[in-house]
C-alpha positions, 0 to 999 in steps of 0.5 A: 511525487504524483498519484496517477491511479488506483485499481483492484487487481489479481496479481500475476506474480508475487509482490511485497505489500508496501504497507506491511511488507508481507508477501502477496502471493500470485493470484491474490487480490491486491490494490495497485497504486500507480505513481510518478516521481521525478518523471519515473512511473512505478506501481505500489501494491497493497494487500487487502488487509492494509487497503481495508485498514487505510480505508478506515484510518485515512491518516496513512494517506496524509502521511507524505513521507510514508515508507515501506511498512508504514501501515504496519507501524501505524497499526502498532501505534494505534494498538498501543494508544 
């Protein structure tokens, strides 16, 4: 998996946030990360809340096997500590 770019965008259609699995409505601001895996290029969208949370935490970016909803999981674990 390789990182290509990250950009703040205004969505043209609804997306699901990769970090928390909540809906990002059309016309909202989101962070679009473009990546490649096995020669395939794809984008992941993150809501403002998740992108701000990860900017403070940074652990999420170091978690190589992060799957859908991993930011929400990280937030729950930190609240329990």
